[in-house]
N, C-alpha and C positions, 0 to 999 in steps of 0.2 A: 216460567224460568227464563224465557227469552227477554222478558222485560227486565228481570233482575240482571241479566248479562248486559243488556243495553245500559242499565243504570250504572253498572260497574265501569263500562267503557266510557260513559260520560264523566264519571268521577276521575278516571285516569287521565283523560285528555283535558280536563278543566272546563268542559262544557257545562257541567254542574259542579256545585261545590257545597260541602257541609262546613260551616264556619266553626270548626272545632277549636282552633287556637284563639280566634276572636272572642268566643264566648267562654273562655276558660274560667271566668268568675262563677258561672253556673255550675261547671263541673267541680270546681273546688267546694262549692256548697253541698253538692250531692255527696262528694267524698267525705266531707266533714260530718254529714248526717249518718253515713254508713259507719264511720269510725265511732261516733258518739253512741250509736246503738250497740256496737261491739263492746265498747268499754262498759256500757250499762249492764250487758249480759255478764261480763267478766267479774265486775265488782258486786253486782246485785245477786246473781245466782251462783257464780263460780263454775269451774269446770268439773265435770263428772268423771273423775279419774277411775280407770278400771282397776281390777285387783292387782294387775302387774305393777302399778305405781303405789297404791295404798297398802298393799299387803292383805292377806286373808286366806280364806279357804274356798275352793271352787269344787262343787260336786255336780256331776252330770248323770242323770237317770236315763238310760237307754232302753228302747223297746217299750215305751209306755203305750198301752192300748186305750186307756180311758183318760182323755184329756179334759174331762169336765171339771171346771173349777180347780185346775192344777195349781194355780198361784196360791190360793188360800190354803189348800191342803199342804203344800210344801212349806209355807210360812209357819203353820201350826206345828209341824214336825220340828222345824229348826228352833222355834221358841221354846218348845218343851225340852229340847236337848241343851241349848245354849241360850240363856236369857240375856236380854240387854244388848244384843248385837243387831246391827242393821243388815237386813237381808234383801237381796234382789233376786227375783225369780223371773226368768225369761224362757220362752219356748224356742227351740231350735229345730227347724224342719217339722215333720209330722209326728215323730215319736220320741223326742228328746226334751228333757226339762233341765235347764241349767240353774243351779242354786249358788249364789255368791254371798258369803257371809264373812264375819270378822275372823281374826286369828283364833285358833284352837289347838289343843294338843292332839297328838296322834290317836290317843284313846278316845277322845271326844269325836274325832273324825270317823273312827271306825263305828262308834255307836250310832252316829248320824247316818252312816251308810246303811246300817241294818234297819233303822227306822224308816228311811226313805224307800228301801226295797219292799218293806212290808206295806207301806202306805200305797205305793203304786203297783203292787203285786208283780214284782219283777225279781229275778235272782239277785243275790248280793253282788255277784260278779258283774252285773250290768250297771252298777253304780260305781263310778270312778271318782276319785278325789285327788286334789293337788293342793299343796300348801305353798304359798308364795310369801316370802318375807319382804318387808318394805325396803330393805337394802338393795334388792334387785331392781326395784322401780327407781330408786334414787340413782343407781348406776346407769340405767337406760336414759334417764333425764339428763344427767351430766354429759353423757356421750352425744346425745342429740343436740345439746346446746353447743358443745365443742364443734360438731359437724356444721351447725348453722353458722358459727363464727368463721370457720375456715372457708365455707362457701361464700359468704359475703365478702371476705377479704380478697379471695381470688377473683370474684366478679368485679370488684372495684379496680383491681390492678389491670385485669384484661381489658375492661371497657376504657379505662384511661389511656392505655397504650394503643388500642385499636382505633378509637375515635379521636385521639390526640387532644382531648379536653376532659378535665375532671368533672365538668358540669353535666355531661351526659351520664357519667357513672353515678353522680348524685341523684339525678332524675330517675334513673333505673332502680336505684336502691330504695328510693321513696316509694316507687310503685310496688316493689317487692314487699316492703314492710306493710304497705296498705293491704296487699292481698292476704298475707299471713294473719294480720291482726283481724281482718274481717272474717276470715275463715274460722279462727279460734273463737271469735265472738259469737258466731252462729252456732258453734258447738255448745257454747255456754247457754245461749238462749233456748235452744231446742233440747238441751239435756242429753246430747249424744255422748256416749261413753268414749273417753280418750284412752286408747290402747297403743301399744307399740306400732301396730299397723297404721293408726292415725298419724303418729309422728312420721312414719315413712311417707304417708300421703302429703303431709305438710312440706317435707323436703322435696317431694316430686313436683308439687305445684310451683315451688320456687324455680325449678328448672324450666317448666313450661312458660311461666310468666316472663322470665328473662329472655327466653328464646323469642317470644313474640315481640318483646320490646326491642331487641336488637335488630330484628327484621325491619321494624318501622324506623328505627334510628339510622339504619344504613341508607334507607331511601331519603331520610331527612338530610343526611350529610351530602348525598349526591345532588339533591336539588339546591341546597343552600350554597354549595361551592359553585354551581353554575350561575346562581343568582348573583353571587359576589363578583363574578367575572363579567357578566353581561349587564348588570344593573337593570334587569327587566322587572324584577320583583323584589319586594322587601324581604327581610329574613323571615318574618312571621308568615308572609304569604307563601314563600317557598316551603316552609315547614308544614303549613296547612295543606298545600298541594300533595306533599308526601303522605300525610295521614289519609287524604282522600284516595290516593292511588293504592294504598295498602288496606283500605277499609274493607272491601269485599273479600279480599284474601284472608284477613284476620277472622271475619265472620265465618267464612266457609271452613277454615281450619278448626275453629272452636266448635262448630256444629259437628264436624266429623269426629272430633275427639270426645265430645260429650255423649254422642249416641251410644257407643258401647258401655260407657261408664253408667249412664242412666239405666240401661238394660240390666247391668249387674246389680245396681242399687235396687231396682224394683223387684227383681227376682229374689234378691237376698232378703229384702224386708218382708215380702209376702210369702215366700216359699221356704227359703233356707233358714232364715232367722239370724240372730246376731253371730258375728264371726269376723274373721280377718278380712274377707272380701267386702263385707258391708262396711266395716270401719274404713277400709281403704277407699271404697267408692264414695263414701260421704265426703271425705277430704278432697278427692279429685273433682267431684261434681261442683262443689262450692268454689274451689280454687280456680278451675278453668273458667268458670263464668265471670268471676270478679277479676281474674287476670286479663281477660279480653277487654273488659271495661278500662282497667288501669293503663294498659299499653296504648290505648287509643286516646282516651280522654284525660289522662293524668300525666303520663310520662312526657309526651311531646309538648303540651302546653306549659308544663313546668320547665322544660328545657328552654323554650322561647322566653319565658319569664326571667330565667337566670341569665340569658345571654343578651337580652335587649339593652342592658345597661353598659355593655362593653363599648369603648370608644370606636372601634372599627365597625361594629354593627350600627351604631348611631350615625356615623359618617356615611355608611352605605345607604341606610334608609333615607337620610337627607338628600343624597344624590338622586335616588330614585324619585323622590317627591319633586325635586327641581326639574328633572327631565319631564315628568308628567305635566307639571305646570306649564313648561314651555310648549310641549306638544298640544295641550289644551288651548293655549293662547293662539298658536298658529292655526289650529282648526277653527277657532272662532273667527279669525281674520279671513280665512278662505271662505267660510260660510257667509260672512258679511259681503265679500266681493261678489260671490255668486248671486246673492240676493240683490245687489245693486245692478248687476247685468240683466237680471230677469225683470226687475221692476222698472217700468217706463214712467217718466215724469208726466204728470197730468197737465194739460194745457191751461195757461192762465187766462182768466176772463177779465178783460178790461172794462171798466164801467165809469161813467160820469166824466169828470175832468181829466182823468188819466187817458181815456180814449181820445178825447179832443186834442190833448197835447201830443199824443202819438201820431194822429193824423196830420197835424200841422208840421211836425218834424219830418214826416215822410214826404210831404209836398215840397218843403224847402230843399231836401236832398235831391228830389227829382229835378227841380229847376236848376240847381247847380250843375247837375250832370249834363243837362242839355246845353248849358253855356260852354262848358269845357269841351263837349263833343263838337260843337259848331266851330270852335276856334282851331281845330286840327285840320290841315289841308287834306282834301280827299284824294289828291294825286300823289300822296307820299307813300310810296310802296314800302312795306315792312315797318311802318311806324308803329310804335308801341300803343296799345289801346289805352284810351283814357280811363282813369279810375275815378269813380264818383267821389267828389269832395276833395280831390288832390290835383293841383296844377301840373301840366306837362313840362318836362325839362326841355330847354331849347334844342338840344341835340335830338331828343326824341321827336320834336316837331318836324325837324328837317329830314329825318329818316337816315338810313345808313349812307355813308360816303361812297360814291361810284368813281373809281379811279381806273385808268386803263391798265391792262396787264403788261408787266414789263417783259421785254424779250430777253432771252438767255443769250449770253455772249458765247460765240463759238470758239 
């Protein structure tokens, strides 16, 4: 755990960095694959709508003591009572069998109750039946779509006003659509029943996903505003730092949120059986996982992709590049100067005719120096010393003038 904390601190300070924004092409490909799989499930298999949406009859046999081959026994009873109807038989808990079939009249439902009670050896009162018309499911679907539209509209307005740019709202909405579409696709691929509780779960994961995205975007805005003022980082680098600073927090929040949902899902599938809790847990488990991915790897890279073409962002990035180029040039010059000071020149070795010519020139200079030195009087105090190769000035040969000191008049 200490290593994970240190890793989070390194990401926050910038000591380590995960290049999320720079490798956005990879995340786009991963997202495209997820969406393609979701669409394949939707169009190839379709959603398994529950009885609340498709309409039909649901019967529950309570207090069953013999669960041996319960599914086959229940199907035989339904087929003998109502032929040509699709029947789904599931087990709920330890002693309840749920039978879902097509629409039937009240008389047929009562007859089916009697047949099921006789088959499973329970009183007729232990078999409950409920008739659901398709109009109720259509009403639920319409209201869910209206709620979804109002939610997306409010999110767009709030994000545009809060972040002062519509591009952040667009990036957040794309992440939301990504999360819902993937969750619905997984429902289709796995054949999970879509019930009103599932619809509630879909709307819930929208709230979770937008919450996580707003937290990341708030840090992105803080870092990018500072970068635009100081010109220390480009817009993409500042946004990537924000993602790294919120990376560990997003992971921890998702893990804490997923743990109780997974516990409900496991207990519901293994012990309780199909029901509202299981339907809700499926949606939350899938949505929280994919929502964490989209808020980190989709929303912020897409925001940078949308804003990099703005003239102000282009000018800022160009300024940062010029400053870094000047800084690198100065660093190279300082390094070269230090290298010149440290490196000593190697002595030159004279050979052949060059050595003889140098010796002759040295002998001639020495002879000239002797001649000039001998021409200067030895008794000239303060005379300037002779310079080899240069004749002395006449005043320099005579030395300074010695004059008597003048007396002051009283």
